[in-house]
N, C-alpha and C positions, 0 to 999 in steps of 0.2 A: 421844505423842499420835497419834491416826490420822488426821489432817487436815481432819478434818470440823468445820465451825463450826455451833455451835448459837444457835438464834436465839428470842427469847421475843416472841410477838405478844399482845397484849391486845386482843380483839376483840368488841365488840358487834354484834349484829345483830338485825332485826326476822325471826322465823321464820317470819312469815305465808307467804311464798313458797318455802318449803325443806321438804324431806322428811326432816327431822332432819339430826344430825350426820355420821354414817358415811356412806362413798359407797356408793350403791347403783346397781345397773344401771338405767338409763334414767329416774333420778331425780333432779333438781338438789337436792344436798346442801351443807351448808356446808364439809365438807372437799372435796367435789369442786370446788368453787368455789374455795377459796382455794388448793388443788393447782394448779390450771390456771392461776390469778393467778401463784403463784410460780414454774411451768416458763415462763411469759412473762418473768418477770424475771429469773431465774435461770439458765435454762437448761432444757430439757426431761431430766425424772428426776434433776434435782438434789437437787430438796425432797423427802425421802423421811421416812416416820413422824410424821407429824402425830398430837399426842398432845393431848387434851383434859382439862381439870380442872374 
């Protein structure tokens, strides 16, 4: 094992105030907001590789 922990989050949201899923410069996106929240919870740079399905 490589020491990483994998988490599954089931997330629903109203997309009205977002510019899509993927991180985009100068845009509020779902992945951007989730990444910022995970950085606060887990430490900056800890959460990497968000995947949507």
